[in-house]
C-alpha positions as CSV (number, residue, x, y, z in Angstrom):
1,X,5.8,-23.6,-3.3
2,X,10.0,-23.3,-3.1
3,X,12.0,-21.9,0.1
4,X,14.8,-20.0,-0.4
5,X,16.7,-18.0,2.7
6,X,19.4,-14.7,1.6
7,X,22.1,-13.7,4.3
8,X,22.5,-10.5,3.8
9,X,25.3,-8.8,5.4
10,X,24.2,-5.0,6.2
11,X,21.5,-3.5,8.2
12,X,19.7,-4.6,4.7
13,X,18.9,-4.9,1.5
14,X,16.8,-2.5,-1.0
15,X,13.4,-5.0,-2.3
16,X,14.7,-4.6,-6.3
17,X,18.4,-5.9,-5.3
18,X,17.5,-8.8,-3.5
19,X,15.4,-9.6,-7.1
20,X,18.3,-9.7,-8.7
21,X,20.8,-10.8,-6.5
22,X,19.0,-14.4,-6.3
23,X,18.2,-14.6,-10.0
24,X,14.3,-13.2,-9.3
25,X,15.1,-10.5,-12.6
26,X,17.7,-10.2,-14.9
27,X,17.9,-6.3,-14.6
28,X,16.7,-3.5,-12.3
29,X,14.1,-2.6,-14.9
30,X,12.6,-6.4,-14.6
31,X,12.7,-5.8,-10.6
32,X,10.7,-2.7,-10.7
33,X,8.3,-4.6,-13.4
34,X,7.1,-7.3,-11.2
35,X,6.5,-4.6,-8.4
36,X,5.3,-2.9,-10.7
37,X,2.8,-5.9,-11.6
38,X,1.5,-6.4,-8.2
39,X,3.3,-10.4,-7.7
40,X,5.7,-9.3,-5.2
41,X,4.6,-9.2,-1.5
42,X,6.3,-8.4,1.8
43,X,5.3,-10.2,4.9
44,X,2.0,-11.3,3.1
45,X,1.2,-7.8,2.0
46,X,1.1,-6.7,-1.1
47,X,4.4,-4.2,-1.8
48,X,4.9,-1.3,-4.2
49,X,7.9,0.2,-3.0
50,X,10.7,-0.8,-5.4
51,X,13.7,-0.2,-3.2
52,X,12.1,-1.3,0.5
53,X,14.4,-1.8,2.5
54,X,14.5,-5.3,4.0
55,X,15.9,-7.2,6.7
56,X,16.6,-10.0,9.1
57,X,13.3,-12.3,9.7
58,X,11.5,-10.4,6.2
59,X,9.8,-12.6,3.5
60,X,9.6,-11.7,-0.1
61,X,6.8,-13.7,-1.9
62,X,6.8,-13.8,-5.4
63,X,4.6,-15.7,-7.4
64,X,5.0,-19.1,-5.9
65,X,8.6,-19.1,-4.5
66,X,9.9,-17.2,-0.9
67,X,13.0,-16.1,-0.2
68,X,13.7,-15.7,3.8
69,X,16.1,-13.0,4.7
70,X,18.9,-13.7,7.2
């Protein structure tokens, strides 16, 4: 599994914005499609909210890629 950390500067980042920021999705529609397809997990639970607020220590998993929010 590939592991990445992503540092946020504010209180949170929205899920689809994170997927775009790390390059997993080219644009918002692609990020939304990933969530709709059921391949995005937040803290080991399937996530269906496009704009889920990710905070420090949250873990997002997409396929074999794990992103830890810092």
